[in-house]
C-alpha positions in Angstrom: 8.4 5.6 -22.0 8.8 6.4 -18.3 9.5 3.5 -15.9 7.1 2.9 -13.0 7.1 0.5 -10.0 5.4 -2.7 -10.8 2.8 -3.6 -8.3 3.7 -7.3 -8.3 7.5 -7.4 -8.3 8.3 -3.7 -7.2 11.0 -3.3 -9.9 11.0 0.0 -11.9 10.2 -0.9 -15.5 8.1 0.2 -18.3 4.6 -1.0 -17.7 2.2 -2.9 -20.0 -1.6 -2.9 -19.9 -3.3 -6.1 -18.6 -7.0 -6.2 -19.1 -8.5 -8.0 -15.9 -11.4 -9.2 -18.0 -9.6 -10.7 -21.0 -10.4 -9.1 -24.4 -10.8 -12.5 -26.0 -13.7 -13.4 -23.7 -15.2 -10.0 -22.9 -14.3 -7.7 -25.9 -13.4 -3.9 -25.9 -16.8 -2.4 -25.1 -16.9 -1.2 -21.4 -13.8 -3.4 -20.6 -12.0 -0.7 -18.6 -10.7 -2.9 -15.6 -6.9 -2.7 -16.3 -3.8 -3.3 -14.4 -0.3 -2.0 -15.4 2.4 -4.6 -14.8 5.9 -5.0 -16.1 6.3 -7.5 -19.0 7.8 -10.3 -16.9 5.0 -10.0 -14.4 2.4 -9.7 -17.2 3.6 -12.8 -18.8 3.4 -14.6 -15.5 -0.3 -13.4 -15.0 -1.3 -14.6 -18.4 0.2 -18.0 -17.8 -1.8 -18.2 -14.5 -5.0 -17.3 -16.3 -4.5 -19.7 -19.1 -3.7 -22.5 -16.5 -7.0 -21.7 -14.6 -9.1 -21.3 -17.8 -8.1 -24.8 -18.9 -10.7 -26.3 -16.7 -13.5 -24.3 -18.3 -15.2 -20.9 -18.8 -14.8 -18.3 -16.0 -17.0 -15.6 -14.7 -15.8 -11.9 -14.5 -15.4 -12.4 -10.8 -13.2 -15.3 -11.2 -10.9 -13.2 -13.3 -10.9 -10.5 -10.7 -10.2 -13.1 -7.9 -7.2 -14.4 -10.1 -5.8 -10.8 -10.2 -6.2 -10.2 -6.5 -4.4 -13.7 -5.6 -1.7 -12.9 -8.1 -0.9 -9.5 -6.6 -1.1 -10.7 -3.0 1.4 -13.7 -3.5 -1.1 -16.5 -4.4 
């Protein structure tokens, strides 16, 4: 696999696919919002999602906002 620049940390690594709308909540059908992150950043993103999900269910727009905040230093 070819290494690419991670949009979060800017390191050149092999990218992983992150579904912005979690498959566990939104399923596979028409779930094409994806972001490619390196494994360390993908893990950080998942931890942030789990932390925010702890307070209850979230809408699709809330997941998009988490992604936006994560990529922009939030």
